[in-house]
C-alpha positions in Angstrom: -11.3 -55.6 21.5 -11.7 -56.0 17.9 -14.2 -53.1 17.8 -11.6 -50.9 19.7 -8.8 -51.8 17.2 -11.2 -51.2 14.1 -12.3 -47.7 15.8 -8.8 -46.7 16.5 -7.4 -48.0 12.8 -10.4 -45.7 11.5 -9.2 -42.6 13.5 -5.7 -43.1 12.3 -6.6 -43.6 8.7 -8.8 -40.6 9.0 -6.2 -38.4 10.5 -3.6 -39.6 8.1 -6.1 -38.4 5.3 -6.2 -35.2 6.8 -2.4 -34.8 7.0 -2.2 -36.0 3.5 -4.9 -33.9 1.9 -4.1 -30.6 4.0 -0.9 -29.4 1.8 -2.9 -30.1 -1.4 -5.7 -28.2 -0.1 -3.4 -25.5 1.1 -1.5 -25.5 -2.1 -5.0 -25.4 -4.2 -5.8 -22.4 -1.9 -2.5 -20.6 -2.4 -2.1 -21.3 -6.1 -4.1 -18.1 -7.3 -3.5 -14.6 -6.1 -6.5 -13.4 -8.2 -9.0 -11.7 -5.8 -6.6 -11.5 -2.7 -7.8 -8.4 -0.9 -5.2 -6.7 1.6 -5.7 -3.7 3.7 -2.9 -1.7 5.3 -1.9 1.4 7.1 1.1 3.3 6.8 2.5 6.3 8.3 5.5 8.7 7.6 7.6 12.1 7.6 7.1 14.4 5.0 10.4 15.8 3.7 10.6 18.7 1.2 11.8 18.4 -2.1 12.2 21.9 -4.1 12.3 21.1 -7.9 11.5 24.9 -9.3 12.6 28.2 -7.9 8.7 29.2 -7.4 8.7 26.2 -4.8 9.7 28.3 -1.8 7.9 26.7 1.0 9.8 23.6 3.0 6.9 21.3 3.6 7.1 19.1 6.5 4.6 16.9 8.5 3.0 13.8 8.8 1.1 11.8 6.4 -1.1 8.7 7.2 -2.6 6.4 4.6 -5.1 3.8 5.4 -5.5 1.6 2.1 -7.1 -1.3 0.1 -6.2 -3.3 -3.1 -7.2 -6.4 -4.7 -5.1 -8.5 -6.9 -6.3 -8.9 -10.5 -3.5 -11.3 -11.6 -1.6 -14.4 -10.8 2.3 -14.0 -11.1 3.4 -12.9 -14.4 6.4 -14.6 -15.9 8.9 -17.1 -14.1 12.0 -14.5 -13.4 13.0 -12.5 -10.5 10.7 -10.0 -11.5 7.7 -12.1 -11.4 4.6 -10.2 -9.9 1.1 -9.8 -9.3 -0.8 -6.3 -10.5 -3.4 -5.2 -8.1 -5.5 -2.2 -8.1 -6.8 -0.5 -5.0 -7.9 2.9 -3.3 -6.4 4.6 -0.3 -7.1 7.6 1.8 -4.7 10.7 2.2 -4.5 12.3 5.6 -1.7 15.1 5.8 -0.9 17.1 8.9 1.4 20.0 7.7 3.8 21.4 10.5 6.0 23.8 8.5 6.1 26.3 7.0 2.8 26.6 8.8 -0.1 24.8 10.3 -2.2 23.1 7.4 -4.1 19.8 6.6 -5.1 17.7 3.4 -7.7 15.3 3.3 -8.1 13.1 0.1 -8.3 9.9 -1.6 -6.3 8.2 -4.7 -6.8 5.3 -6.7 -3.7 3.4 -7.0 -1.9 0.5 -9.0 0.6 -1.9 -7.3 3.0 -4.4 -8.8 4.3 -7.0 -6.1 7.2 -9.1 -6.7 6.3 -12.7 -5.7 9.8 -14.7 -5.9 11.3 -13.6 -2.7 9.6 -15.9 -0.1 8.4 -13.9 2.8 9.7 -10.8 1.4 7.6 -9.1 -1.4 9.1 -5.8 -2.9 6.5 -3.9 -4.9 6.1 -0.7 -6.8 3.1 1.5 -6.7 1.7 4.9 -7.8 -1.7 6.9 -7.7 -3.3 10.1 -8.0 -6.7 12.0 -6.8 -8.5 14.8 -5.3 -7.2 16.5 -2.1 -9.1 19.0 0.0 -6.8 21.5 2.0 -6.6 24.8 3.6 -3.6 25.7 1.6 -5.2 29.1 0.2 -3.3 32.0 2.0 -1.3 29.9 4.3 1.1 28.2 1.1 2.3 30.8 -1.5 2.7 28.0 -4.1 -0.9 27.1 -4.0 -3.9 29.5 -4.5 -6.8 27.2 -4.0 -7.9 24.5 -1.2 -8.8 22.0 -3.9 -5.9 20.4 -5.1 -4.7 16.9 -6.8 -2.1 14.5 -5.0 0.1 12.4 -7.5 2.4 9.8 -5.9 4.8 7.0 -6.9 6.9 4.9 -4.9 8.6 1.5 -3.8 8.9 -0.4 -0.9 8.6 -4.3 0.7 6.5 -6.0 3.0 7.5 -8.8 5.1 5.2 -11.7 6.0 5.1 -12.3 9.8 2.1 -14.9 9.5 0.1 -16.0 6.7 -2.2 -12.8 7.3 -0.1 -10.2 8.9 2.8 -8.4 7.2 5.1 -5.6 8.1 5.8 -2.8 5.2 8.5 -0.2 4.7 9.5 2.1 1.6 9.8 5.4 0.2 7.4 7.6 -2.0 7.9 10.9 -3.9 4.6 13.0 -3.7 3.4 16.2 -5.6 0.7 18.4 -4.7 -0.9 20.8 -7.5 -4.2 22.3 -8.3 -3.7 21.2 -11.8 -3.8 25.0 -13.0 -7.3 25.8 -11.7 -6.2 28.7 -9.9 -3.5 31.4 -10.7 -1.3 30.2 -8.1 0.1 26.8 -8.9 3.7 26.4 -8.0 3.2 23.2 -6.9 4.6 21.2 -3.8 6.8 18.3 -3.6 7.8 16.0 -0.7 9.5 12.5 -0.2 7.8 10.3 2.3 9.8 7.3 4.0 7.1 5.2 5.6 6.5 2.2 7.9 3.0 0.5 8.5 1.1 -2.9 8.8 -0.9 -4.7 6.5 -3.5 -7.5 6.4 -5.0 -10.3 4.2 -8.7 -10.3 4.4 -9.2 -13.1 1.6 
């Protein structure tokens, strides 16, 4: 009987120790954001934005952006704007439906600043730019080459469904240009309202 009591006492003390230590361990694991990696996927509809008279095309279509980024800092500051800086890269897959059928495939390094003081909601601002291979030459009057650049910036927010998975929504403004490498370089602009999902890897 005494052996049984001692056994149960040992089990209860062990379980109590786990309960006591787990929050501390979890807090220790979550005390730093540095090195946290996130992969995501967003999808949005392209809405034309014409800034100059030379930009005659109304660019419509669908954009898909798979992405990855890694946090470089812990939250900076202790106010509402406290946040973490991350660097990453994403692919750009554009399917143009108007004014004609066309496509764009590229990738853009990016920087992200995520606010961390709003609980499960994580507002963020981000931007990036990189090469974009297209079949625009002869299809869109603004761009005289198939090699272009995509530059973009935007804001959004993620909502943590679980410790790993989040939903994302926001809007971007994007600009396509060949950087003056061809005589036709009127540029194309579009807004991209988007939604998507993301997952923490580490």
